[in-house]
BAFI-94068 format. One line per 4 residues: for each residue y, x, z of C-alpha. Coordinates in nm, 3 decimals. Last residue first. Layout:
% BAFI-94068
Y/X/Z | ...
This chain:
% BAFI-94068
-3.940/1.739/2.626 | -4.021/1.939/2.950 | -4.386/1.845/2.962 | -4.419/1.922/2.534
-4.232/2.269/2.609 | -4.486/2.413/2.877 | -4.834/2.254/2.685 | -4.753/2.416/2.297
-4.791/2.811/2.347 | -5.019/2.705/2.645 | -5.276/2.524/2.470 | -5.253/2.578/2.097
-5.561/2.391/1.999 | -5.580/2.138/2.244 | -5.205/2.078/2.273 | -5.191/2.068/1.907
-5.457/1.737/1.922 | -5.233/1.570/2.207 | -4.896/1.616/1.958 | -5.088/1.504/1.696
-5.169/1.180/1.849 | -4.818/1.123/1.962 | -4.689/1.175/1.646 | -4.831/0.937/1.409
-4.538/0.860/1.189 | -4.261/1.158/1.196 | -4.054/1.120/1.541 | -3.759/0.860/1.542
-3.352/0.962/1.411 | -3.392/1.129/1.062 | -3.189/0.878/0.909 | -2.853/1.086/0.948
-3.060/1.400/0.849 | -3.018/1.339/0.458 | -2.676/1.314/0.448 | -2.612/1.637/0.654
-2.874/1.790/0.414 | -2.695/1.652/0.076 | -2.391/1.820/0.240 | -2.514/2.105/0.308
-2.682/2.173/-0.031 | -2.328/2.091/-0.196 | -2.168/2.388/0.069 | -2.457/2.643/-0.020
-2.394/2.563/-0.411 | -2.040/2.637/-0.394 | -2.030/2.936/-0.108 | -2.265/3.088/-0.373
-2.017/3.079/-0.703 | -1.902/2.852/-0.971 | -2.235/2.660/-0.948 | -2.439/2.609/-1.302
-2.517/2.359/-1.521 | -2.461/2.096/-1.236 | -2.579/1.732/-1.279 | -2.935/1.839/-1.178
-2.745/1.888/-0.820 | -2.799/1.529/-0.642 | -3.136/1.489/-0.805 | -3.241/1.848/-0.736
-3.177/1.854/-0.341 | -3.368/1.463/-0.365 | -3.671/1.641/-0.494 | -3.605/1.898/-0.255
-3.664/1.736/0.021 | -3.967/1.562/-0.102 | -4.084/1.905/-0.154 | -4.070/1.974/0.220
-4.306/1.724/0.338 | -4.514/1.798/0.010 | -4.602/2.131/0.139 | -4.953/2.052/0.125
-5.246/2.099/0.351 | -5.046/2.079/0.675 | -4.947/1.759/0.776 | -5.286/1.569/0.624
-5.494/1.793/0.810 | -5.291/1.750/1.154 | -5.429/1.401/1.136 | -5.735/1.484/1.012
-5.840/1.684/1.242 | -5.771/2.049/1.237 | -6.030/2.329/1.167 | -5.996/2.263/0.787
-5.652/2.330/0.776 | -5.659/2.700/0.763 | -5.913/2.725/0.466 | -5.633/2.776/0.220
-5.474/3.081/0.358 | -5.811/3.322/0.432 | -5.961/3.171/0.094 | -5.654/3.333/-0.070
-5.900/3.533/-0.300 | -6.125/3.293/-0.351 | -5.931/3.046/-0.490 | -5.790/3.280/-0.744
-6.114/3.438/-0.807 | -6.240/3.092/-0.950 | -5.944/2.998/-1.144 | -5.905/3.335/-1.314
-6.306/3.317/-1.401 | -6.237/3.008/-1.629 | -6.527/3.010/-1.880 | -6.772/3.234/-1.657
-6.708/3.049/-1.303 | -6.698/2.719/-1.442 | -7.033/2.526/-1.314 | -7.138/2.854/-1.021
-6.781/2.878/-0.945 | -6.783/2.518/-0.868 | -7.123/2.524/-0.678 | -6.979/2.835/-0.506
-6.661/2.624/-0.385 | -6.818/2.343/-0.266 | -7.058/2.548/-0.015 | -6.718/2.743/0.102
-6.559/2.379/0.153 | -6.869/2.284/0.320 | -6.900/2.602/0.535 | -6.508/2.552/0.649
-6.540/2.203/0.757 | -6.528/1.802/0.596 | -6.459/1.920/0.277 | -6.235/1.709/0.075
-6.076/2.049/-0.049 | -6.385/2.202/-0.219 | -6.508/1.872/-0.301 | -6.217/1.770/-0.521
-6.224/2.099/-0.753 | -6.522/1.967/-0.948 | -6.290/1.646/-1.017 | -6.029/1.860/-1.153
-6.256/2.048/-1.371 | -6.389/1.724/-1.524 | -6.013/1.583/-1.631 | -5.955/1.897/-1.743
-6.202/2.051/-1.976 | -6.047/1.894/-2.295 | -5.742/1.991/-2.187 | -5.832/2.382/-2.185
-5.815/2.503/-1.828 | -5.508/2.840/-1.805 | -5.282/2.656/-1.565 | -5.569/2.455/-1.369
-5.603/2.707/-1.123 | -5.235/2.763/-1.062 | -5.218/2.341/-1.018 | -5.501/2.367/-0.782
-5.386/2.615/-0.577 | -5.018/2.463/-0.530 | -5.163/2.121/-0.426 | -5.368/2.329/-0.146
-5.023/2.471/-0.012 | -5.108/2.772/0.193 | -5.165/2.719/0.551 | -5.068/2.996/0.768
-5.142/3.023/1.155 | -4.831/3.139/1.343 | -4.930/3.410/1.605 | -4.749/3.730/1.429
-4.409/3.574/1.447 | -4.195/3.792/1.239 | -4.397/4.044/1.062 | -4.752/3.786/1.055
-4.423/3.577/0.855 | -4.389/3.817/0.592 | -4.740/3.884/0.567 | -4.870/3.556/0.493
-4.612/3.513/0.224 | -4.657/3.803/0.042 | -4.741/3.656/-0.304 | -4.580/3.311/-0.334
-4.831/3.024/-0.324 | -4.667/2.774/-0.123 | -4.587/2.747/0.225 | -4.741/2.566/0.508
-4.639/2.733/0.864 | -4.802/2.612/1.180 | -4.755/2.679/1.539 | -4.400/2.890/1.498
-4.300/3.092/1.840 | -3.983/3.230/1.974 | -3.717/3.052/1.794 | -3.397/3.168/1.955
-3.118/3.231/1.673 | -3.266/3.604/1.639 | -3.580/3.434/1.571 | -3.414/3.200/1.275
-3.253/3.477/1.124 | -3.544/3.670/1.094 | -3.757/3.406/0.955 | -3.423/3.402/0.696
-3.460/3.811/0.645 | -3.857/3.743/0.597 | -3.802/3.503/0.313 | -3.570/3.762/0.160
-3.901/4.003/0.127 | -4.126/3.781/0.059 | -3.916/3.715/-0.278 | -3.794/3.380/-0.427
-3.527/3.505/-0.700 | -3.185/3.613/-0.505 | -3.008/3.465/-0.262 | -2.866/3.142/-0.093
-2.966/3.026/0.259 | -3.050/2.675/0.384 | -3.127/2.693/0.772 | -3.338/2.485/1.000
-3.379/2.161/0.865 | -3.497/1.970/1.168 | -3.778/1.625/1.153 | -3.856/1.515/1.532
-4.215/1.531/1.634 | -4.102/1.606/1.984 | -4.251/1.969/1.954 | -3.974/2.011/1.643
-4.143/1.966/1.320 | -3.939/2.167/1.083 | -3.814/2.268/0.721 | -3.693/2.598/0.631
-3.465/2.608/0.285 | -3.405/2.906/0.070 | -3.179/2.834/-0.224 | -3.281/3.047/-0.529
-3.024/3.222/-0.745 | -3.060/3.279/-1.126 | -2.782/3.449/-1.266 | -2.491/3.257/-1.460
-2.223/3.579/-1.611 | -1.919/3.644/-1.524 | -1.910/3.837/-1.240 | -2.184/3.622/-1.082
-2.195/3.204/-1.175 | -2.482/3.036/-1.062 | -2.811/2.888/-1.189 | -3.028/2.723/-0.900
-3.381/2.778/-0.828 | -3.539/2.649/-0.585 | -3.734/2.743/-0.206 | -3.988/2.670/-0.033
-4.112/2.700/0.376 | -4.258/2.447/0.568 | -4.284/2.439/0.933 | -4.466/2.300/1.224
-4.496/2.260/1.560 | -4.179/2.462/1.640 | -4.106/2.634/1.965 | -3.793/2.788/2.116
-3.575/2.533/1.985 | -3.292/2.638/1.742 | -2.906/2.805/1.847 | -2.671/2.713/1.591
-2.612/2.957/1.303 | -2.652/2.759/0.987 | -2.453/2.459/1.136 | -2.139/2.746/1.206
-2.175/2.811/0.894 | -2.159/2.473/0.767 | -1.861/2.399/1.008 | -1.657/2.687/0.834
-1.754/2.588/0.501 | -1.646/2.209/0.540 | -1.329/2.268/0.478 | -1.402/2.378/0.089
-1.487/2.004/0.040 | -1.089/1.936/0.043 | -0.991/2.270/-0.172 | -1.231/2.179/-0.452
-1.116/1.820/-0.430 | -0.758/1.916/-0.477 | -0.840/2.207/-0.773 | -1.027/1.930/-0.953
-0.751/1.719/-0.971 | -0.671/1.380/-0.738 | -0.561/1.032/-0.842 | -0.561/0.770/-0.555
-0.576/0.427/-0.635 | -0.883/0.322/-0.365 | -1.132/0.175/-0.598 | -1.036/0.299/-0.961
-0.871/0.666/-0.873 | -1.118/0.722/-0.620 | -1.395/0.673/-0.883 | -1.255/0.840/-1.165
-1.161/1.177/-0.950 | -1.526/1.171/-0.797 | -1.633/1.160/-1.145 | -1.418/1.465/-1.317
-1.522/1.654/-0.999 | -1.868/1.540/-1.068 | -2.079/1.349/-0.861 | -2.402/1.541/-0.654
-2.418/1.233/-0.430 | -2.301/1.457/-0.129 | -1.945/1.493/-0.344 | -1.917/1.119/-0.285
-1.969/1.160/0.109 | -1.797/1.428/0.081 | -1.499/1.288/-0.121 | -1.534/0.955/0.114
-1.459/1.153/0.441 | -1.113/1.341/0.259 | -1.007/1.002/0.213 | -1.013/0.926/0.570
-1.003/0.519/0.617 | -1.012/0.398/0.988 | -1.295/0.128/1.037 | -1.466/0.043/1.356
-1.773/-0.145/1.352 | -2.028/0.130/1.136 | -2.373/0.028/1.143 | -2.371/0.101/0.751
-2.049/0.269/0.657 | -1.763/0.085/0.592 | -1.577/0.297/0.292 | -1.876/0.505/0.153
-2.104/0.150/0.131 | -2.484/0.240/0.125 | -2.675/0.047/-0.149 | -3.067/0.134/-0.155
-3.189/-0.198/-0.018 | -3.412/-0.225/-0.313 | -3.236/-0.553/-0.372 | -2.888/-0.469/-0.353
-2.632/-0.631/-0.080 | -2.275/-0.639/-0.103 | -2.095/-0.641/0.285 | -1.891/-1.003/0.307
-1.576/-0.860/0.555 | -1.366/-1.057/0.809 | -1.149/-0.795/0.977 | -1.056/-0.723/1.349
-0.712/-0.586/1.392 | -0.463/-0.365/1.208 | -0.577/-0.051/1.245 | -0.936/-0.141/1.170
-1.218/-0.332/1.367 | -1.490/-0.442/1.162 | -1.667/-0.752/1.145 | -1.969/-0.798/0.905
-2.137/-1.089/0.665 | -2.397/-1.025/0.463 | -2.408/-1.062/0.053 | -2.627/-1.174/-0.216
-2.896/-0.967/-0.382 | -2.736/-0.763/-0.696 | -2.935/-0.564/-0.940 | -3.199/-0.274/-0.909
-3.383/-0.231/-1.216 | -3.190/-0.008/-1.418 | -2.985/-0.072/-1.744 | -2.752/-0.353/-1.678
-2.466/-0.373/-1.993 | -2.548/-0.736/-2.022 | -2.501/-0.812/-1.688 | -2.122/-0.782/-1.698
-2.032/-1.056/-1.445 | -2.056/-0.865/-1.157 | -2.006/-0.480/-1.351 | -2.227/-0.262/-1.424
-2.361/0.054/-1.305 | -2.560/-0.026/-1.005 | -2.395/0.245/-0.750 | -2.052/0.216/-0.931
-2.046/-0.160/-0.892 | -2.160/-0.191/-0.616 | -1.870/0.036/-0.500 | -1.578/-0.167/-0.631
-1.726/-0.482/-0.445 | -1.667/-0.280/-0.118 | -1.345/-0.143/-0.256 | -1.245/-0.543/-0.346
-1.316/-0.614/0.006 | -1.139/-0.360/0.180 | -0.818/-0.485/-0.064 | -0.918/-0.808/0.051
-0.913/-0.731/0.417 | -0.538/-0.539/0.398 | -0.309/-0.793/0.314 | -0.454/-1.074/0.553
-0.457/-0.781/0.775 | -0.127/-0.711/0.741 | 0.004/-1.086/0.833 | -0.226/-1.096/1.174
-0.105/-0.763/1.299 | 0.248/-0.866/1.221 | 0.215/-1.211/1.384 | 0.049/-0.990/1.671
0.364/-0.810/1.718 | 0.576/-1.105/1.745 | 0.760/-1.429/1.521 | 0.626/-1.400/1.222
0.637/-1.676/0.985 | 0.462/-1.532/0.667 | 0.765/-1.533/0.416 | 0.999/-1.480/0.699
0.846/-1.120/0.830 | 0.779/-0.999/0.490 | 1.132/-1.083/0.349 | 1.254/-0.886/0.640
1.021/-0.601/0.522 | 1.121/-0.588/0.197 | 1.527/-0.566/0.271 | 1.421/-0.260/0.515
1.181/-0.082/0.261 | 0.855/-0.138/0.252 | 0.588/0.197/0.250 | 0.324/0.105/-0.066
-0.021/-0.011/-0.015
């Protein structure tokens, strides 16, 4: 809204028959609430990709699903709003956040949220102009989002728990501008489960192409921030991973991702053999115990060893780390035999960053990954499914390494 001059203010008071401060508040909220409502509807248009009456341009499966009533407290008083809903339940308004009952619009917060969704500078400016009537240059948006860097770096160095039950380690490759040329950089991410079963991102590191040496540096950082022990680490097939973890956390049991192993095994298999080859691998990782798994591997080698020697050798060479999960009950097995939990996080990060051809700097990449992670972790308010059973089993297997922390949890 534009600021009124004295004559306009007098006309406003007369038009609305205002005689006291309460009257001013009521008159302002009558003007303010429709603006908020219009912004909500515009946000829904943007989220779905088509306006309310422009169904011909509808491309996705998601659609509007009515409204829900909500009362919020604004700077001008209480406002009654109709919050748009979508069929898939994916719409999350920026101007009036879910579960929020008090509203004070901060343009910076809106920009952070849009940036964390992977929107380009141009698209952020377009949306800010369309919904809020604000025009921002790419430089302005960059300056605003750069304000998060000191907070992100403080988060990156925050103290951590002394013990983590399970951690997952994985990296994503991005294009970053460095000294006038585009190079490949890896975003190293460590995702953990606390002894309470709560999900937590322990850190994000930007470095050169994925290597066991850099992973060891990340693990040293984690140790320096207070982590004394990690019970189980689930990792991909990177060479040297086990040695890197062992050098920093020697007691940690390492499980190599079975899904990665399957992909490695099938990489050079002829298409006509692929279906049967995969069927014959299943008894290995579906076996009830390690002895049965080894027996299944022997049968697999007997059938395919001559034709696909590398696939069989890969299983045998990595067996010590591939077979860790056999010793645990089904509830723990499901959690560690694959790195899928962190790959789910990585899919979200890729979705947000896929529109970026390259990042202007390591800081720009780190900033975006941090903001996306912060958006994700807002929903991590409950322990993972069936954690009560899992933690009891961990207590049996790891005894004094975890029991004191369970008792104090």
